[in-house]
N, C-alpha and C positions, 0 to 999 in steps of 0.2 A: 785413712787408707784408701787408695784409688781403687775402682772396681776392676776385678780380674775375671776373665771367662777362660775356661779350660776345655779343649776338645780332646776326645780320646779318653774320657773320664773312667771308662770301665776297664781300661787296659792297666798293666802293671805300674807304669809311672804315674798315671791318672789317679789310681788308688793311693798310691804313696803321697801324691800332692794332697789328697783329701786328709790323709793322717797327719801330715805336717801342719797343714792349715789349721786343723783342729787343735793340735797340741799348742801352737803358737797363738791360738784364739784370735785368728784373723777372719775378719767378717767381709762381707761383700765379695765373696769368690763364688762364682756360679759354674757349675760343672755340667758338661754336656757329653753324654755317650754317643756312640755312633748312630744310634736310632734317633736320638734327640737333636742331634747336630751333626748330620752327615756332611763332611767336608766337601762332598761332591755336588751338594745340593745348594746352589747359589741363593735361591728364593728363601730356603730355610735359614741359611746363614745370614742373609741381609736382614731378615726379620729379627734375629737374635742380636745382631749388632745395633739395630735400630732401637730396640727395647732397651738394651743394657748400656750402650755407649761406654764400652770398657776403655780404661787406660791402657790396660795390657791383656793380650791375648796369647794363651800358651797352647802350642799344638803338640799334643801327645799322640795324635792319630797317625798311624802309619801301618803299612803293609810290611810284616816283618817275618814271614815265612821264607827264609832265605833259599831253600832248594826249591820249593814249590814255585817261587818267583821265575825261576828258569822257564818253566812252562806257561806261566801266567804273566807275561811281560807287560801287556796292556793294562791288566788289573792293578798290578803293582805300580805302574807308571800313573795310572789315574789317582790313586790315593797318594803316593809319594811325591809326586810332581804337581799334578793338577790341584790336589787338595791343599798343598802348601801354597800355590799360586793364587787360589780363590781367597785364602785367609789374608795373603799379603795385599791383594786388591781391596778387600774390605777394610783392613787396617789402614790403608792409604786413604779410603773414602771418609772413614770415621775418625781419623787421627789417633789411632791406637798403635802401641808398640807391640810387635810380634816376637814372642820367644819360641823358637822352633827347635826341636830336638832332632839331631842327625846321628851319623854313625861313623865309627873308625873305618867302616868298610869302603869309604870313599877313597882310601888309599890302596895301592897295589901290594904293599906289604913286603917290599924288598929292601927298604932302607935299614941300615944297621944301627940306627939311633931312633929315639923317640921323635915322632913327627911333630912339628910345629903348625900353626895354623896356615902359614903361607907357603908350606910345602906343596909341591905338584900333587894334584889328585889323579888317579888313574885306577878307578874301580874295575875289579876282574870278575864281578858277578852282576846280575841283573838287579839285585836288591841295592848293592852299592851304587850302581848307576843312576837308578830311579831317585835314590835319596840325594845324590849329588845334583841331579836335574832340579829337584825340589830347592835345593840350596840356591842354585842359579837363578831360578824363577823369582825367588824371594828378593835376592840381591838386585835383579833387574828392575823390580817393581816398587820396592819399599826401602828407603834409607834407614828408617827406625826399627831396626831388627837386631835380634841376638840369635845367632845359630850356635847351639851347643852340640858339639859331637861327643858322644859317649860310647862305651864299649862294654860287652859281655854283661848285660843288665840282669839283675836277679833280686828277688825280695820274697816276703812271705806271700805275695799275691800272684795270681795268674800262672802260667806255665813258664818255667825257667830252668836252667841247668842244675842249680841247687836242689830244687824240689824234685826233679827228675833223678838225681843221683840218690836222694834219700829214699825215693820210692824203689828204685832198682836195688838198692842195698838191702832192702827187705825181701826182694824176689829172687835174687841171684846170689851165687857164691863167688863169682869172678865176673870182672869187667875189663874190657879193653878200651883204652882212652887214648886219644891222640896226644902225643908228646912233643911234637915239633911245630905246633902252632902256638905262638907267643903273643900275650897281650896282657890286659889288666881287667879283673872283674870289677863291676861297679855295682854297689849296693844302691838300688833305686831310692831309698830314704834319704841317703846322702846327697843324691843327685837333686831330689825334691827340695831339700834343705838350701842347696846351692842356688836353685831357681828362686825360691822365696827370698833368700838373702839379696840376690840380684835386684829383685823388684824393690825391696825395702831400702836398698842403698844404691839406686839407679845412678851410675856416673854419666850415662848417655855416651858411653864409649861402644858405639854400636859395632857389629861385625860378627866374625866367627870366633869361637872359643872351644877349647877341649876341656873336658871333665871326665875324669874316671877315678877311682881310688888310686892311692899311691902303691908303687911296687910293681914288679914284673913277675908273671908266672906263665905256665902252660896249661892247657886243659886237663892233662894228666895230674899235675900238681894241684890244681884247683880241686879236682875230684878227690885226690888223697887228702887234702885239708878238710873238705866236707865230711869224710869218714873218720878222719881223726878227731874233729871237734865234736861230731855226733856220737862218737863211740860205737859206730857201726863196724863190724868184723867182716871184711870182704877183701878178696884178693884183687888188686888192680894192676893191670899190665900195660906198659907203655907201648903204643904202636905208632908207626909213621903215617903220615897223611896218605902215602901211596898204598898203604895196606887197608885204608878205610875210605872207599870210594863214595863221594857224594855227588849229587846232581850239580851243586854250585861249588866252584873253587873258593876257597877262603884265603885271605891274607896270611903269610906265614909268620909275619912280625908286624903287629899293629899297635904297639905302644904309643901313646900320646903324651907329649909335653904339656903340662899344665900351668907353667909358669905365667902365662898371660892372665889367666882368670884368677889365679892366686894373688897376683900383684894387684890387679884391679879391685878385688873384693876384700883384700887383706885376710884371706881365710886360710886355715890349715885343713888339708885333705886328709881324711883317715886312711891308715894302711889297710889293703884289701883283706888281710886275714883278720884284723880286728873287727871290721864291719861283718865279716862273715860269721864270726863268733856270735855277735849280737843277733844276726838273723837267725841263725840255727837255734839259739837259745830261745827265741820268740816261737819259732816253728814248734819246738819240742814242748813248749808250755800249751800250744794249741791242741796237742794230741790228747 
């Protein structure tokens, strides 16, 4: 097995990668948190690459506070663009392959069909813009890259929509959830397994790929599913985006087509509700 290094190890996907690597008994994978491997510190990064000489570098480090990014454009850009560019440059120097995680938010969200990788991007918020800039910086620097766009990520780890809904379900009798933003939830464990599978079965078909769970839903129906599966009794009311004002505009429809990655890797992608069931069962066992 080739040596792998992972940045952003303390985040949601980083923790899921640790879990998957342990389950599959894969050795020679080194994880670096934001303090151990700051993607903005080239001296630290260079030392890591020099010591490890990785075949693969997985970048899970990102600025993901979508609303906050509207006021912190330069901070978001530093992490999402400059951090990605730094890793691409070092991967080029040390002849490593970069696997970089991006987002469905690079799309405007007005297409009436699932987006394919070659569709035109047009982000409508700062987060999406800076993630797209990161993609472009990688593509301009390093041919040996896989950019994997994902959406609505959740797991047993860190802060995410599912854990927030379960917490609010204990605190409130009623919730209003947006019903006119459509996308696909992604269980971060499934994404982590896809990334590991990609490395183990590398076809060297570099470029941009889409990965989320199968199916289509709204935030409202996603929340309803969380409560149905967990057995939480709460009234959930659907509201329009126009009734729930946020700092950042979100895409109205950001479903992604996964044909490309499924064909390349020969994988079946789990349906979103099946994976949600698994996640909630695990969370309930932890209580």
